[in-house]
py3Dmol code that shows the C-alpha trace and the ligand (Angstrom):
import py3Dmol

protein = """\
ATOM      1  CA  MET A   1      33.584 -23.391   1.591  1.00  0.00           C
ATOM      2  CA  VAL A   2      30.163 -24.551   0.463  1.00  0.00           C
ATOM      3  CA  THR A   3      27.232 -23.610   2.827  1.00  0.00           C
ATOM      4  CA  THR A   4      23.573 -24.468   2.567  1.00  0.00           C
ATOM      5  CA  PRO A   5      21.393 -21.690   2.424  1.00  0.00           C
ATOM      6  CA  GLN A   6      19.649 -21.588   6.073  1.00  0.00           C
ATOM      7  CA  PHE A   7      15.885 -20.618   6.457  1.00  0.00           C
ATOM      8  CA  LEU A   8      13.941 -19.976   9.711  1.00  0.00           C
ATOM      9  CA  MET A   9      10.237 -20.817   9.513  1.00  0.00           C
ATOM     10  CA  VAL A  10       7.578 -20.726  12.529  1.00  0.00           C
ATOM     11  CA  SER A  11       4.983 -23.649  12.796  1.00  0.00           C
ATOM     12  CA  PRO A  12       1.596 -22.499  12.009  1.00  0.00           C
ATOM     13  CA  THR A  13       0.153 -24.380  15.043  1.00  0.00           C
ATOM     14  CA  CYS A  14      -0.934 -21.027  16.532  1.00  0.00           C
ATOM     15  CA  PHE A  15      -1.993 -19.368  13.330  1.00  0.00           C
ATOM     16  CA  ASP A  16      -4.978 -17.743  12.776  1.00  0.00           C
ATOM     17  CA  VAL A  17      -6.621 -14.426  11.199  1.00  0.00           C
ATOM     18  CA  SER A  18      -8.191 -12.703  14.275  1.00  0.00           C
ATOM     19  CA  TYR A  19      -7.515  -9.338  13.682  1.00  0.00           C
ATOM     20  CA  HIS A  20      -7.155  -6.704  10.867  1.00  0.00           C
ATOM     21  CA  ILE A  21      -3.883  -4.864  10.412  1.00  0.00           C
ATOM     22  CA  ASN A  22      -3.616  -4.766   6.566  1.00  0.00           C
ATOM     23  CA  PRO A  23      -6.204  -4.529   3.932  1.00  0.00           C
ATOM     24  CA  TRP A  24      -5.627  -8.040   3.001  1.00  0.00           C
ATOM     25  CA  MET A  25      -6.507  -9.548   6.309  1.00  0.00           C
ATOM     26  CA  ARG A  26     -10.050 -11.799   6.384  1.00  0.00           C
ATOM     27  CA  PRO A  27     -10.830 -12.729   9.933  1.00  0.00           C
ATOM     28  CA  ASP A  28     -14.232 -13.225   8.680  1.00  0.00           C
ATOM     29  CA  ALA A  29     -13.003 -15.920   5.928  1.00  0.00           C
ATOM     30  CA  TRP A  30     -10.779 -17.508   8.554  1.00  0.00           C
ATOM     31  CA  GLN A  31     -13.757 -17.824  10.904  1.00  0.00           C
ATOM     32  CA  GLU A  32     -16.066 -19.729   8.432  1.00  0.00           C
ATOM     33  CA  ASP A  33     -14.022 -23.045   9.236  1.00  0.00           C
ATOM     34  CA  PRO A  34     -11.175 -22.028  11.574  1.00  0.00           C
ATOM     35  CA  ASP A  35     -10.123 -25.983  11.974  1.00  0.00           C
ATOM     36  CA  ALA A  36     -10.215 -26.615   8.290  1.00  0.00           C
ATOM     37  CA  MET A  37      -8.114 -23.337   7.903  1.00  0.00           C
ATOM     38  CA  ARG A  38      -5.622 -24.435  10.465  1.00  0.00           C
ATOM     39  CA  GLN A  39      -5.236 -27.888   8.523  1.00  0.00           C
ATOM     40  CA  ARG A  40      -4.805 -26.153   5.211  1.00  0.00           C
ATOM     41  CA  ALA A  41      -2.038 -23.785   6.876  1.00  0.00           C
ATOM     42  CA  LEU A  42      -0.167 -26.671   8.272  1.00  0.00           C
ATOM     43  CA  ALA A  43      -0.145 -28.439   5.024  1.00  0.00           C
ATOM     44  CA  ALA A  44       1.009 -25.357   3.148  1.00  0.00           C
ATOM     45  CA  ALA A  45       3.585 -24.588   5.386  1.00  0.00           C
ATOM     46  CA  ASP A  46       5.079 -28.221   5.057  1.00  0.00           C
ATOM     47  CA  ALA A  47       4.717 -27.704   1.283  1.00  0.00           C
ATOM     48  CA  LEU A  48       6.792 -24.534   1.460  1.00  0.00           C
ATOM     49  CA  ARG A  49       9.268 -26.315   3.622  1.00  0.00           C
ATOM     50  CA  ALA A  50       9.632 -29.218   1.288  1.00  0.00           C
ATOM     51  CA  SER A  51      10.205 -26.747  -1.853  1.00  0.00           C
ATOM     52  CA  ILE A  52      12.957 -24.942  -0.020  1.00  0.00           C
ATOM     53  CA  GLU A  53      14.548 -28.228   0.864  1.00  0.00           C
ATOM     54  CA  GLN A  54      14.118 -29.382  -2.577  1.00  0.00           C
ATOM     55  CA  ALA A  55      15.784 -26.277  -4.014  1.00  0.00           C
ATOM     56  CA  GLY A  56      18.808 -26.822  -1.682  1.00  0.00           C
ATOM     57  CA  GLY A  57      17.972 -24.836   1.356  1.00  0.00           C
ATOM     58  CA  SER A  58      17.718 -25.925   5.034  1.00  0.00           C
ATOM     59  CA  VAL A  59      14.815 -25.231   7.185  1.00  0.00           C
ATOM     60  CA  GLU A  60      14.850 -24.349  10.960  1.00  0.00           C
ATOM     61  CA  MET A  61      11.133 -24.759  12.118  1.00  0.00           C
ATOM     62  CA  ALA A  62      10.630 -22.825  15.559  1.00  0.00           C
ATOM     63  CA  ASP A  63       7.505 -23.205  17.345  1.00  0.00           C
ATOM     64  CA  GLY A  64       4.848 -20.644  17.391  1.00  0.00           C
ATOM     65  CA  VAL A  65       3.184 -18.964  20.396  1.00  0.00           C
ATOM     66  CA  PRO A  66      -0.470 -18.992  21.509  1.00  0.00           C
ATOM     67  CA  GLY A  67      -2.103 -15.482  20.965  1.00  0.00           C
ATOM     68  CA  LEU A  68       0.474 -14.489  18.452  1.00  0.00           C
ATOM     69  CA  PRO A  69      -0.826 -15.440  15.110  1.00  0.00           C
ATOM     70  CA  ASP A  70       1.499 -13.487  12.819  1.00  0.00           C
ATOM     71  CA  MET A  71       4.563 -15.160  14.187  1.00  0.00           C
ATOM     72  CA  VAL A  72       4.332 -17.583  11.088  1.00  0.00           C
ATOM     73  CA  PHE A  73       5.921 -14.531   9.200  1.00  0.00           C
ATOM     74  CA  PRO A  74       9.445 -14.328  10.384  1.00  0.00           C
ATOM     75  CA  ALA A  75      10.599 -12.431   7.722  1.00  0.00           C
ATOM     76  CA  ASN A  76       9.202  -9.451  10.139  1.00  0.00           C
ATOM     77  CA  ALA A  77      11.426 -10.875  13.176  1.00  0.00           C
ATOM     78  CA  ALA A  78      14.660  -9.293  12.396  1.00  0.00           C
ATOM     79  CA  VAL A  79      17.132  -8.022   9.690  1.00  0.00           C
ATOM     80  CA  VAL A  80      20.221 -10.658   9.466  1.00  0.00           C
ATOM     81  CA  LEU A  81      23.262 -10.074   7.876  1.00  0.00           C
ATOM     82  CA  ASP A  82      26.847 -11.685   8.379  1.00  0.00           C
ATOM     83  CA  GLY A  83      25.438 -13.362  11.399  1.00  0.00           C
ATOM     84  CA  LYS A  84      24.375 -10.171  13.146  1.00  0.00           C
ATOM     85  CA  ALA A  85      20.539  -9.822  13.887  1.00  0.00           C
ATOM     86  CA  MET A  86      18.726  -6.590  14.402  1.00  0.00           C
ATOM     87  CA  MET A  87      15.610  -7.329  16.144  1.00  0.00           C
ATOM     88  CA  ALA A  88      12.355  -5.523  14.731  1.00  0.00           C
ATOM     89  CA  ARG A  89      10.247  -3.294  16.476  1.00  0.00           C
ATOM     90  CA  PHE A  90       6.642  -3.912  15.427  1.00  0.00           C
ATOM     91  CA  ARG A  91       4.374  -0.865  14.668  1.00  0.00           C
ATOM     92  CA  TYR A  92       0.988  -2.334  15.539  1.00  0.00           C
ATOM     93  CA  PRO A  93       0.287  -3.700  19.293  1.00  0.00           C
ATOM     94  CA  GLU A  94      -1.043  -6.757  17.767  1.00  0.00           C
ATOM     95  CA  ARG A  95       2.413  -7.786  16.722  1.00  0.00           C
ATOM     96  CA  GLN A  96       4.486  -6.137  19.430  1.00  0.00           C
ATOM     97  CA  GLY A  97       4.078  -9.092  21.665  1.00  0.00           C
ATOM     98  CA  GLU A  98       6.137 -11.080  19.192  1.00  0.00           C
ATOM     99  CA  GLU A  99       9.297  -9.166  20.074  1.00  0.00           C
ATOM    100  CA  VAL A 100      10.132 -10.945  23.320  1.00  0.00           C
ATOM    101  CA  HIS A 101       9.668 -14.344  21.946  1.00  0.00           C
ATOM    102  CA  PHE A 102      11.622 -13.690  18.797  1.00  0.00           C
ATOM    103  CA  LEU A 103      14.450 -12.323  21.076  1.00  0.00           C
ATOM    104  CA  THR A 104      14.188 -15.647  23.207  1.00  0.00           C
ATOM    105  CA  LEU A 105      14.384 -17.556  19.818  1.00  0.00           C
ATOM    106  CA  PHE A 106      17.409 -15.834  18.531  1.00  0.00           C
ATOM    107  CA  ARG A 107      19.189 -16.408  21.706  1.00  0.00           C
ATOM    108  CA  THR A 108      18.985 -20.030  21.369  1.00  0.00           C
ATOM    109  CA  LEU A 109      19.956 -19.796  17.734  1.00  0.00           C
ATOM    110  CA  GLN A 110      22.999 -17.915  18.927  1.00  0.00           C
ATOM    111  CA  GLN A 111      23.718 -20.426  21.382  1.00  0.00           C
ATOM    112  CA  ARG A 112      23.774 -22.853  18.748  1.00  0.00           C
ATOM    113  CA  GLY A 113      26.052 -20.774  16.461  1.00  0.00           C
ATOM    114  CA  LEU A 114      23.327 -19.820  13.919  1.00  0.00           C
ATOM    115  CA  ILE A 115      23.493 -16.145  14.831  1.00  0.00           C
ATOM    116  CA  ARG A 116      26.676 -14.304  16.035  1.00  0.00           C
ATOM    117  CA  GLU A 117      25.402 -11.314  17.573  1.00  0.00           C
ATOM    118  CA  ILE A 118      22.025  -9.602  18.391  1.00  0.00           C
ATOM    119  CA  VAL A 119      21.140  -5.941  18.491  1.00  0.00           C
ATOM    120  CA  THR A 120      17.909  -4.042  19.286  1.00  0.00           C
ATOM    121  CA  LEU A 121      16.657  -0.875  17.845  1.00  0.00           C
ATOM    122  CA  PRO A 122      15.803   2.336  20.223  1.00  0.00           C
ATOM    123  CA  PRO A 123      12.045   2.533  21.185  1.00  0.00           C
ATOM    124  CA  GLY A 124       9.830   4.288  19.177  1.00  0.00           C
ATOM    125  CA  CYS A 125      11.961   3.502  15.948  1.00  0.00           C
ATOM    126  CA  PHE A 126       9.801   0.939  14.187  1.00  0.00           C
ATOM    127  CA  GLN A 127      11.428  -1.623  11.683  1.00  0.00           C
ATOM    128  CA  GLU A 128       9.646  -4.811  10.600  1.00  0.00           C
ATOM    129  CA  GLY A 129      12.642  -7.010   9.712  1.00  0.00           C
ATOM    130  CA  ALA A 130      13.450  -8.418   6.194  1.00  0.00           C
ATOM    131  CA  GLY A 131      10.164  -7.656   5.138  1.00  0.00           C
ATOM    132  CA  ASP A 132      11.090  -4.014   5.104  1.00  0.00           C
ATOM    133  CA  CYS A 133      14.870  -4.547   4.373  1.00  0.00           C
ATOM    134  CA  ILE A 134      16.363  -6.535   1.866  1.00  0.00           C
ATOM    135  CA  TRP A 135      20.062  -7.080   1.264  1.00  0.00           C
ATOM    136  CA  ASP A 136      21.450  -6.894  -2.180  1.00  0.00           C
ATOM    137  CA  ALA A 137      24.737  -8.521  -2.468  1.00  0.00           C
ATOM    138  CA  GLY A 138      25.407  -7.773  -6.242  1.00  0.00           C
ATOM    139  CA  ARG A 139      24.855  -3.971  -5.623  1.00  0.00           C
ATOM    140  CA  GLN A 140      26.203  -4.018  -1.861  1.00  0.00           C
ATOM    141  CA  HIS A 141      23.449  -2.215  -0.350  1.00  0.00           C
ATOM    142  CA  PHE A 142      20.175  -2.622   1.660  1.00  0.00           C
ATOM    143  CA  TRP A 143      16.730  -1.806  -0.168  1.00  0.00           C
ATOM    144  CA  ALA A 144      14.607  -0.409   2.866  1.00  0.00           C
ATOM    145  CA  GLY A 145      11.058   0.015   2.710  1.00  0.00           C
ATOM    146  CA  PHE A 146       9.143   2.731   4.995  1.00  0.00           C
ATOM    147  CA  GLY A 147       5.945   4.354   5.545  1.00  0.00           C
ATOM    148  CA  PRO A 148       3.125   1.995   6.495  1.00  0.00           C
ATOM    149  CA  ARG A 149       5.322   0.087   8.872  1.00  0.00           C
ATOM    150  CA  SER A 150       8.881   0.759   9.311  1.00  0.00           C
ATOM    151  CA  SER A 151       9.793   4.426  10.158  1.00  0.00           C
ATOM    152  CA  ARG A 152      11.824   6.630   8.099  1.00  0.00           C
ATOM    153  CA  SER A 153      14.231   6.629  11.152  1.00  0.00           C
ATOM    154  CA  SER A 154      14.867   2.997  10.723  1.00  0.00           C
ATOM    155  CA  LEU A 155      16.967   3.489   7.782  1.00  0.00           C
ATOM    156  CA  GLU A 156      19.868   5.181   9.766  1.00  0.00           C
ATOM    157  CA  ALA A 157      19.582   2.769  12.426  1.00  0.00           C
ATOM    158  CA  ILE A 158      20.144  -0.073   9.566  1.00  0.00           C
ATOM    159  CA  ALA A 159      23.136   1.766   8.088  1.00  0.00           C
ATOM    160  CA  ALA A 160      24.721   2.426  11.481  1.00  0.00           C
ATOM    161  CA  THR A 161      24.080  -1.299  12.696  1.00  0.00           C
ATOM    162  CA  PHE A 162      25.467  -2.829   9.774  1.00  0.00           C
ATOM    163  CA  ASP A 163      27.683  -0.337   8.300  1.00  0.00           C
ATOM    164  CA  LYS A 164      26.276  -0.515   4.845  1.00  0.00           C
ATOM    165  CA  ARG A 165      24.560   1.586   2.414  1.00  0.00           C
ATOM    166  CA  VAL A 166      20.827   1.894   2.748  1.00  0.00           C
ATOM    167  CA  VAL A 167      18.670   2.866  -0.254  1.00  0.00           C
ATOM    168  CA  PRO A 168      15.208   4.267   0.754  1.00  0.00           C
ATOM    169  CA  LEU A 169      12.084   3.013  -0.880  1.00  0.00           C
ATOM    170  CA  GLU A 170       9.197   4.869   0.411  1.00  0.00           C
ATOM    171  CA  LEU A 171       5.652   2.604   0.108  1.00  0.00           C
ATOM    172  CA  ALA A 172       2.874   4.531  -1.460  1.00  0.00           C
ATOM    173  CA  THR A 173       0.038   2.453  -0.311  1.00  0.00           C
ATOM    174  CA  GLU A 174      -1.257   0.447   2.485  1.00  0.00           C
ATOM    175  CA  ARG A 175      -1.776  -2.446   0.336  1.00  0.00           C
ATOM    176  CA  CYS A 176       1.840  -2.762  -0.207  1.00  0.00           C
ATOM    177  CA  TYR A 177       2.603  -2.241   3.735  1.00  0.00           C
ATOM    178  CA  HIS A 178       5.779  -4.087   3.441  1.00  0.00           C
ATOM    179  CA  LEU A 179       8.374  -3.835   0.787  1.00  0.00           C
ATOM    180  CA  ASP A 180       8.476  -7.494   0.308  1.00  0.00           C
ATOM    181  CA  VAL A 181       4.956  -7.486  -0.851  1.00  0.00           C
ATOM    182  CA  CYS A 182       5.936  -5.301  -3.962  1.00  0.00           C
ATOM    183  CA  PHE A 183       9.684  -6.045  -4.294  1.00  0.00           C
ATOM    184  CA  CYS A 184      11.639  -9.289  -4.695  1.00  0.00           C
ATOM    185  CA  LEU A 185      15.281  -9.471  -5.509  1.00  0.00           C
ATOM    186  CA  LEU A 186      16.012 -12.199  -7.543  1.00  0.00           C
ATOM    187  CA  SER A 187      19.248 -14.254  -7.181  1.00  0.00           C
ATOM    188  CA  GLY A 188      20.508 -13.252 -10.592  1.00  0.00           C
ATOM    189  CA  GLY A 189      20.156  -9.619  -9.538  1.00  0.00           C
ATOM    190  CA  GLU A 190      16.887  -8.960 -11.387  1.00  0.00           C
ATOM    191  CA  ILE A 191      14.279  -7.095  -9.385  1.00  0.00           C
ATOM    192  CA  LEU A 192      10.381  -7.812  -9.686  1.00  0.00           C
ATOM    193  CA  TYR A 193       8.539  -5.057  -8.531  1.00  0.00           C
ATOM    194  CA  LEU A 194       5.181  -3.287  -8.764  1.00  0.00           C
ATOM    195  CA  PRO A 195       5.587   0.393  -9.885  1.00  0.00           C
ATOM    196  CA  SER A 196       2.331   1.613  -8.429  1.00  0.00           C
ATOM    197  CA  ALA A 197       3.267   0.618  -4.863  1.00  0.00           C
ATOM    198  CA  LEU A 198       6.299   2.839  -4.810  1.00  0.00           C
ATOM    199  CA  THR A 199       6.101   6.820  -4.426  1.00  0.00           C
ATOM    200  CA  PRO A 200       7.423   8.684  -7.381  1.00  0.00           C
ATOM    201  CA  GLN A 201      10.678   9.471  -5.715  1.00  0.00           C
ATOM    202  CA  ALA A 202      11.064   5.799  -4.630  1.00  0.00           C
ATOM    203  CA  LEU A 203      10.392   4.798  -8.402  1.00  0.00           C
ATOM    204  CA  ARG A 204      13.229   7.271  -9.596  1.00  0.00           C
ATOM    205  CA  THR A 205      15.609   6.003  -7.078  1.00  0.00           C
ATOM    206  CA  LEU A 206      14.989   2.217  -8.308  1.00  0.00           C
ATOM    207  CA  ARG A 207      15.148   3.054 -11.912  1.00  0.00           C
ATOM    208  CA  ARG A 208      18.338   5.146 -11.311  1.00  0.00           C
ATOM    209  CA  THR A 209      19.977   2.456  -9.361  1.00  0.00           C
ATOM    210  CA  VAL A 210      19.099  -0.591 -11.355  1.00  0.00           C
ATOM    211  CA  ASN A 211      19.775  -1.188 -15.097  1.00  0.00           C
ATOM    212  CA  PRO A 212      16.437  -1.237 -17.201  1.00  0.00           C
ATOM    213  CA  ASP A 213      17.001  -4.724 -18.218  1.00  0.00           C
ATOM    214  CA  MET A 214      17.200  -6.142 -14.553  1.00  0.00           C
ATOM    215  CA  LEU A 215      13.933  -4.558 -13.760  1.00  0.00           C
ATOM    216  CA  ILE A 216      11.064  -7.034 -13.976  1.00  0.00           C
ATOM    217  CA  GLU A 217       7.397  -5.011 -13.871  1.00  0.00           C
ATOM    218  CA  ALA A 218       5.022  -7.053 -12.037  1.00  0.00           C
ATOM    219  CA  THR A 219       1.161  -6.826 -12.626  1.00  0.00           C
ATOM    220  CA  GLU A 220      -1.824  -6.211 -10.428  1.00  0.00           C
ATOM    221  CA  ASP A 221      -2.708  -9.561 -10.623  1.00  0.00           C
ATOM    222  CA  ASP A 222       0.848 -10.726  -9.376  1.00  0.00           C
ATOM    223  CA  LEU A 223       0.246  -8.624  -6.395  1.00  0.00           C
ATOM    224  CA  LEU A 224      -3.397 -10.038  -6.033  1.00  0.00           C
ATOM    225  CA  HIS A 225      -1.682 -13.531  -6.008  1.00  0.00           C
ATOM    226  CA  PHE A 226       1.057 -12.628  -3.569  1.00  0.00           C
ATOM    227  CA  ASN A 227       3.590 -13.743  -6.266  1.00  0.00           C
ATOM    228  CA  ILE A 228       5.929 -10.916  -5.734  1.00  0.00           C
ATOM    229  CA  ASN A 229       6.426 -12.109  -2.124  1.00  0.00           C
ATOM    230  CA  ALA A 230       8.529 -14.980  -3.217  1.00  0.00           C
ATOM    231  CA  VAL A 231      11.726 -17.000  -2.241  1.00  0.00           C
ATOM    232  CA  SER A 232      14.552 -16.851  -4.805  1.00  0.00           C
ATOM    233  CA  LEU A 233      17.082 -19.463  -4.221  1.00  0.00           C
ATOM    234  CA  GLY A 234      19.431 -20.105  -7.037  1.00  0.00           C
ATOM    235  CA  ARG A 235      17.365 -20.729 -10.216  1.00  0.00           C
ATOM    236  CA  GLU A 236      14.495 -21.466  -8.431  1.00  0.00           C
ATOM    237  CA  ILE A 237      11.548 -19.168  -7.472  1.00  0.00           C
ATOM    238  CA  ILE A 238       9.164 -20.444  -4.810  1.00  0.00           C
ATOM    239  CA  THR A 239       5.770 -18.673  -4.797  1.00  0.00           C
ATOM    240  CA  SER A 240       2.124 -18.992  -4.132  1.00  0.00           C
ATOM    241  CA  LEU A 241      -0.021 -20.058  -7.331  1.00  0.00           C
ATOM    242  CA  CYS A 242       0.707 -17.938  -9.936  1.00  0.00           C
ATOM    243  CA  THR A 243      -0.477 -16.817 -13.420  1.00  0.00           C
ATOM    244  CA  PRO A 244       0.844 -18.737 -16.481  1.00  0.00           C
ATOM    245  CA  ALA A 245       1.816 -15.354 -17.776  1.00  0.00           C
ATOM    246  CA  LEU A 246       4.314 -14.710 -14.678  1.00  0.00           C
ATOM    247  CA  ARG A 247       5.666 -18.186 -14.808  1.00  0.00           C
ATOM    248  CA  GLN A 248       6.568 -17.861 -18.501  1.00  0.00           C
ATOM    249  CA  ARG A 249       8.270 -14.572 -17.933  1.00  0.00           C
ATOM    250  CA  LEU A 250      10.126 -15.831 -15.263  1.00  0.00           C
ATOM    251  CA  GLN A 251      11.088 -18.987 -17.118  1.00  0.00           C
ATOM    252  CA  ALA A 252      12.252 -16.577 -20.025  1.00  0.00           C
ATOM    253  CA  ARG A 253      14.772 -15.156 -17.501  1.00  0.00           C
ATOM    254  CA  GLY A 254      16.122 -18.733 -16.979  1.00  0.00           C
ATOM    255  CA  TYR A 255      14.033 -19.268 -13.679  1.00  0.00           C
ATOM    256  CA  HIS A 256      12.178 -22.220 -12.848  1.00  0.00           C
ATOM    257  CA  VAL A 257       8.873 -21.397 -10.759  1.00  0.00           C
ATOM    258  CA  THR A 258       7.823 -23.679  -7.701  1.00  0.00           C
ATOM    259  CA  GLU A 259       4.138 -22.944  -6.744  1.00  0.00           C
ATOM    260  CA  VAL A 260       2.845 -23.774  -3.412  1.00  0.00           C
ATOM    261  CA  ASP A 261      -0.904 -23.002  -2.259  1.00  0.00           C
ATOM    262  CA  LEU A 262      -0.663 -20.594   0.299  1.00  0.00           C
ATOM    263  CA  ALA A 263      -4.400 -19.369   0.484  1.00  0.00           C
ATOM    264  CA  PRO A 264      -4.595 -19.590   4.248  1.00  0.00           C
ATOM    265  CA  PHE A 265      -1.665 -17.284   4.915  1.00  0.00           C
ATOM    266  CA  MET A 266      -2.755 -15.042   2.086  1.00  0.00           C
ATOM    267  CA  LEU A 267      -5.828 -14.262   4.388  1.00  0.00           C
ATOM    268  CA  SER A 268      -3.394 -12.551   6.642  1.00  0.00           C
ATOM    269  CA  GLY A 269      -1.800 -10.583   3.702  1.00  0.00           C
ATOM    270  CA  GLY A 270       1.455 -13.005   3.477  1.00  0.00           C
ATOM    271  CA  GLY A 271       2.915 -15.247   1.008  1.00  0.00           C
ATOM    272  CA  ALA A 272       6.290 -17.406   0.528  1.00  0.00           C
ATOM    273  CA  TYR A 273       9.120 -14.776   1.247  1.00  0.00           C
ATOM    274  CA  CYS A 274       7.319 -13.664   4.606  1.00  0.00           C
ATOM    275  CA  MET A 275       6.944 -17.089   5.873  1.00  0.00           C
ATOM    276  CA  THR A 276      10.806 -17.376   5.965  1.00  0.00           C
ATOM    277  CA  LEU A 277      13.831 -15.514   7.052  1.00  0.00           C
ATOM    278  CA  ARG A 278      17.349 -16.206   5.929  1.00  0.00           C
ATOM    279  CA  LEU A 279      19.726 -16.577   8.699  1.00  0.00           C
ATOM    280  CA  ASP A 280      23.002 -16.975   6.713  1.00  0.00           C
ATOM    281  CA  ARG A 281      22.802 -13.806   4.417  1.00  0.00           C
ATOM    282  CA  SER A 282      26.433 -12.601   3.881  1.00  0.00           C
ATOM    283  CA  SER A 283      27.348  -9.421   2.609  1.00  0.00           C
ATOM    284  CA  ALA A 284      30.044 -10.652   0.380  1.00  0.00           C
ATOM    285  CA  PRO A 285      29.245 -10.852  -3.521  1.00  0.00           C
ATOM    286  CA  GLN A 286      27.697 -14.417  -3.994  1.00  0.00           C
ATOM    287  CA  HIS A 287      30.042 -15.749  -6.812  1.00  0.00           C
ATOM    288  CA  GLY A 288      28.904 -19.034  -7.787  1.00  0.00           C
ATOM    289  CA  ALA A 289      27.321 -20.037  -4.407  1.00  0.00           C
ATOM    290  CA  LEU A 290      23.734 -20.831  -4.014  1.00  0.00           C
ATOM    291  CA  HIS A 291      21.964 -17.747  -2.876  1.00  0.00           C
TER     292      HIS A 291
END
"""
ligand_1 = """\
12
LIG
N -0.724 -10.195 8.997
C 0.824 -9.844 8.922
C 0.765 -8.454 9.209
O 0.113 -7.600 8.834
C 1.262 -10.113 7.746
C 2.795 -9.832 7.555
C 3.474 -10.297 6.381
N 4.735 -10.133 6.154
C 5.368 -9.658 5.203
N 6.593 -9.099 5.269
N 4.853 -9.294 4.129
O 1.786 -7.921 9.795
"""
view = py3Dmol.view(width=600, height=400)
view.addModel(protein, "pdb")
view.setStyle({"model": 0}, {"cartoon": {"style": "trace"}})
view.addModel(ligand_1, "xyz")
view.setStyle({"model": 1}, {"stick": {}})
view.zoomTo()
view.show()
């Protein structure tokens, strides 16, 4: 059966940058011209949506909620696999208000048959969704980031909820506060990652688990452009504006790069991947299917 990859996005009508919970956030820059920024954000989200659709995905665009600007990053809402959604628990009070709204949203997705089951984490166990937990269908395990946001204890919760192996990757710096800022699994199984973002132990784990020719080292420049935070769909990689060097490296691997100007979202520390959440991730190896 051929299914269309399904992405959740949240419309940025309520997006702004008004607080500072990661080192990239620039409320000052947003405040220079909030109306123009929001217009740019709306256009950027439309362009991202169009790129995903162009690549063969379908996008479910949910409404934002006033006072919760970071809902535009639904990668942090939940971990979803085989129709089961494990709802996030946010570390910072600034984002904790999102939990109840994402739960309501996921219940409506469940009523519509896009989600099969919803589970919640025990209180005190922080886990910020697919931003810190990436399913690797080829290797049959999750890659789970922890440290700045998700708790170490979330790893056991993920393993128990999904009955899958979880490979821990401790994040070394606040700059890479979610795994998806410094780690991107491509559809062919290659991993684009920034070595300095991982602790020595996490680096050893990664290099032991993945064949060297499947590891692509990203550069500081790629981090600064938020390019590692990319959506991979088939041979298409959708990311914020990138350097020619990265484009060429990915092209040499057989990928085509689509760039979207996501500058307003980068002022909040986010890029293409975290503006989306895959709702249809399946644990089965993806032979031939668009994934
Ligand atoms: N301002 C948001 C935060 O700090 C950005 C979240 C980006 N999400 C991600 N998965 N990288 O929480």
